[in-house]
C-alpha positions in Angstrom: -8.9 -1.3 -19.6 -9.1 1.0 -16.1 -7.9 -1.8 -14.2 -4.6 -2.3 -16.2 -4.0 1.5 -15.9 -4.6 1.9 -12.4 -2.1 -1.3 -11.8 0.5 0.5 -13.7 0.1 3.5 -11.7 0.9 1.3 -8.5 3.5 -0.2 -9.9 6.0 3.2 -10.2 9.0 2.6 -8.9 9.2 3.9 -5.3 11.3 6.6 -5.7 9.2 8.3 -8.6 6.0 7.7 -6.7 7.5 10.2 -3.8 8.5 12.6 -6.8 4.9 12.0 -8.2 3.2 12.9 -4.8 5.5 15.8 -4.3 4.3 17.2 -8.0 1.2 16.6 -6.7 1.3 18.4 -3.9 3.2 21.7 -5.8 0.0 21.6 -8.0 -1.9 21.4 -4.8 -4.6 24.7 -5.2 -5.2 26.2 -1.6 -8.0 28.5 -2.7 -11.3 26.3 -3.2 -12.7 27.3 -6.6 -15.8 29.5 -5.7 -18.1 27.1 -8.0 -17.7 24.7 -5.3 -20.0 24.4 -3.0 -20.0 24.1 0.9 -24.1 24.2 0.8 -25.0 21.5 3.1 -28.8 21.6 2.1 -27.7 21.8 -1.6 -25.7 18.2 -1.1 -28.9 17.0 0.8 -31.2 17.7 -2.5 -28.4 15.6 -4.4 -28.0 12.9 -1.7 -32.1 12.2 -1.4 -32.2 11.5 -5.4 -29.1 9.3 -5.4 -29.8 5.7 -6.1 -26.2 4.2 -6.4 -24.1 6.2 -3.5 -20.0 5.3 -4.0 -18.2 6.4 -0.8 -14.6 6.3 -1.1 -12.8 6.6 2.4 -9.0 7.1 3.0 -6.5 7.5 6.6 -8.6 10.6 7.9 -11.2 8.6 8.5 -9.5 5.6 10.5 -7.1 8.4 12.1 -10.6 10.1 14.0 -10.7 6.7 15.5 -7.0 7.2 17.1 -5.7 4.8 14.1 -2.1 5.9 13.0 -1.9 6.6 9.2 2.6 6.2 9.5 2.3 9.0 6.6 3.6 12.4 6.7 5.7 14.3 9.6 6.2 11.9 12.5 4.6 8.9 11.1 7.6 6.4 12.5 7.9 2.8 13.7 10.7 2.9 15.8 12.8 4.6 12.9 11.9 3.4 10.3 9.3 4.9 7.9 6.6 2.3 6.8 7.8 2.7 3.1 10.9 1.2 4.8 8.7 -2.2 5.9 5.8 -2.4 3.3 7.8 -4.4 0.9 8.3 -7.5 -0.1 12.0 -7.1 -0.2 11.9 -5.7 3.8 9.6 -9.0 4.5 12.5 -11.1 2.9 15.3 -9.8 4.5 13.9 -9.6 7.9 10.0 -11.1 8.0 10.3 -11.0 12.0 10.8 -6.9 12.1 7.9 -6.5 9.4 5.1 -8.4 11.4 6.6 -6.8 14.4 5.6 -4.1 12.9 2.1 -5.2 11.7 1.6 -6.7 14.6 1.9 -3.5 16.1 -0.7 -2.5 13.8 -3.2 -5.6 14.2 -3.4 -4.7 17.8 -3.7 -1.1 17.6 -6.4 -1.7 15.6 -8.2 -3.7 17.7 -8.0 -1.3 20.5 -9.8 1.2 18.6 -13.9 1.6 17.8 -15.5 3.1 14.6 -16.4 7.0 15.1 -19.1 9.1 14.2 -17.9 8.8 10.2 -17.8 4.9 10.3 -21.3 4.6 11.6 -22.9 7.1 9.5 -21.8 5.4 6.7 -23.1 1.7 7.8 -26.2 3.5 9.0 -26.6 4.6 5.4 -26.2 1.6 4.0 -28.4 -0.3 5.7 -31.4 2.3 5.3 -30.7 2.4 2.1 -30.7 -1.1 1.2 -34.5 -1.0 2.4 -35.2 1.4 -0.1 -33.5 -0.4 -3.1 -30.9 1.6 -3.4 -26.8 1.1 -2.7 -24.2 2.2 -0.9 -20.4 0.8 -1.1 -17.9 2.0 0.6 -14.3 1.8 -1.5 -11.6 2.0 1.1 -8.0 2.7 1.0 -8.2 1.9 4.6 -7.1 -1.9 5.7 -8.3 -1.7 9.3 -11.8 -3.6 9.3 -13.2 -0.3 11.0 -16.3 0.1 8.1 -17.2 -3.7 8.8 -16.9 -3.2 12.4 -19.4 -0.6 12.2 -21.9 -2.9 10.0 -20.9 -2.1 6.8 -21.8 -4.9 4.5 -20.3 -3.6 0.5 -16.5 -2.6 1.4 -14.0 -3.0 -1.3 -10.9 -3.0 0.0 -8.4 -1.5 -2.5 -4.6 -2.1 0.0 -5.6 -5.2 1.5 -6.5 -6.3 5.1 -4.5 -6.3 8.0 -6.6 -9.2 9.4 -6.1 -11.6 6.6 -2.6 -13.7 6.1 -1.3 -15.1 2.4 0.9 -17.8 2.6 4.1 -17.2 0.9 4.4 -20.9 -0.6 0.9 -22.1 -1.1 -1.1 -19.2 -1.8 -3.7 -19.7 0.7 -5.7 -16.4 1.8 -6.9 -16.7 5.4 -8.6 -14.4 7.6 -7.2 -14.3 11.4 -8.4 -12.2 14.0 -6.2 -13.6 17.0 -4.6 -11.4 19.6 -1.4 -12.0 19.5 -1.5 -13.6 16.1 1.3 -16.4 17.1 2.7 -16.4 20.6 6.0 -15.3 20.1 5.0 -11.4 18.9 3.0 -11.0 21.9 4.4 -8.0 24.1 6.5 -7.2 20.8 6.2 -4.7 18.0 6.6 -1.5 20.8 7.1 1.7 18.6 9.3 3.5 20.7 12.8 4.2 18.5 14.9 2.6 21.6 13.2 -0.5 21.2 15.3 -3.6 19.7 14.3 -6.1 17.1 12.9 -9.4 18.2 14.4 -11.0 15.9 11.9 -14.0 16.1 13.0 -16.9 14.2 11.3 -17.5 11.4 9.8 -20.9 12.3 7.9 -18.9 15.2 6.4 -16.5 12.9 3.0 -16.5 12.1 2.6 -19.8 9.4 -0.1 -21.6 7.0 -2.8 -22.9 8.7 -2.6 -26.1 6.1 -1.3 -29.0 8.0 0.1 -30.0 4.3 1.9 -26.6 4.0 2.7 -24.9 7.1 4.7 -22.1 4.8 5.4 -18.2 6.5 2.7 -16.3 6.1 2.8 -12.7 5.1 -0.1 -10.1 6.2 -2.3 -10.1 2.8 -2.1 -6.0 2.0 -0.3 -4.5 -1.0 3.2 -3.6 -0.3 4.7 -0.7 -1.9 6.2 -2.3 -5.6 3.0 -5.0 -6.0 -0.1 -4.7 -8.4 -3.3 -4.0 -6.9 -5.9 -7.1 -6.6 -7.6 -7.2 -10.6 -10.0 -8.6 -9.1 -10.8 -5.5 -6.8 -10.2 -3.2 -9.1 -13.0 -4.7 -11.8 -15.3 -3.9 -8.6 -14.1 -0.7 -7.8 -14.5 0.2 -11.9 -18.0 -0.9 -12.2 -18.8 0.9 -9.0 -17.5 4.1 -10.1 -19.4 3.8 -13.9 -22.6 3.2 -12.5 -22.8 6.2 -9.5 -24.7 8.9 -9.4 -23.2 10.1 -6.1 -19.8 10.3 -5.0 -18.4 10.8 -1.5 -14.6 11.4 -1.2 -13.7 11.3 2.2 -10.9 11.7 4.6 -8.1 11.1 1.9 -5.2 13.6 0.7 -5.8 12.4 -3.0 -2.2 11.9 -2.8 -1.8 8.2 -3.0 -2.6 6.7 -6.6 -4.1 5.4 -8.2 -6.8 5.6 -5.3 -6.5 9.5 -5.6 -8.3 9.3 -9.4 -11.5 7.5 -8.4 -13.0 10.6 -7.5 -11.6 12.7 -10.5 -12.9 9.8 -12.8 -16.7 9.8 -11.4 -16.6 13.5 -11.6 -15.6 13.6 -15.3 -18.4 12.0 -16.0 -20.5 14.9 -14.8 -21.5 12.8 -11.6 -22.0 14.9 -8.6 -18.5 14.5 -6.0 -19.0 15.4 -2.5 -15.2 15.7 -0.7 -15.7 15.7 3.0 -11.8 16.3 4.9 -10.4 18.6 7.5 -8.9 20.9 4.3 -8.7 21.0 0.6 -6.9 18.9 -1.5 -5.2 18.3 -5.0 -8.3 17.5 -6.7 -10.7 19.9 -4.8 -11.2 22.2 -7.7 -12.3 19.4 -9.5 -15.6 18.4 -7.3 -19.1 19.7 -6.7 -18.9 19.9 -3.2 -16.4 20.4 -0.2 -17.0 20.2 3.3 -14.5 21.1 5.8 -13.9 19.8 9.2 -13.5 16.4 10.8 -15.8 13.5 9.3 -17.5 12.6 12.1 -18.8 15.6 12.1 -20.0 16.4 9.0 -20.7 13.1 7.4 -23.5 12.1 10.2 -25.5 15.2 8.9 -24.9 14.6 5.6 -25.9 10.4 5.4 -28.8 11.5 8.4 -32.3 10.2 6.8 -33.5 13.0 4.3 -37.3 14.1 5.1 -38.5 12.2 1.1 -37.4 8.8 2.4 -40.5 7.0 3.4 -38.3 4.2 5.4 
């Protein structure tokens, strides 16, 4: 089962994930194979015939809206890397610090707007649905910018910043309050000179079930945790039936999502990559369009002349 394989990839020890990703980077081919097309008119012909499109999106799409990725050089919050905070162990040791980090991320996402890439995908999804065609988003992002742009069919592989999960009863709930609790108001500043707030546990976000009131955590997938098998089952279904796949704004070095595009390409299905640069998997795809996704995607997904509606 693909679900089991993907899950096992995700739970590789954190240190080994870093090694695996560095090995992928070393294999990275800087020059794009000449058989890969950057001809937009050719892509548009393929697009016009596709009935079931899968769009895989990564942090690059959100970055164009000003949402920090917290990966790579300079991608830290205070003195901490995301890998130091996004773990069950970090939350167990210091839930106040982890909630400050996620409070900052929530507030940042709430302050940003969907960009031209988000809007192009949402508009295409709505238009194709009226034609009996389907577009599904498989995203590594947790900021809900796709939904705020109007997208309906979104599979969130890494969870959602605006959902919480109780560590006591397991209840998952949507929560868009700003701030999520009074004690976090004004907290979470990323400046490295800012000290931890050290908020008492009983003042951190709590379960709203009156019979529980347990501590809640962000409902996102942390390092060392397995991905949601229910989401992965749906992802597998989409990848198995799509007849066109777009890989948008992702470095293709974070597993298991890095293998989604190559999995589709292995079936002989056209895959088009939209990114600021090439990635370790570029040479496995039929198309590569370099540049900001907010510039390339609107043209790629605009209404084709053959569309009746």
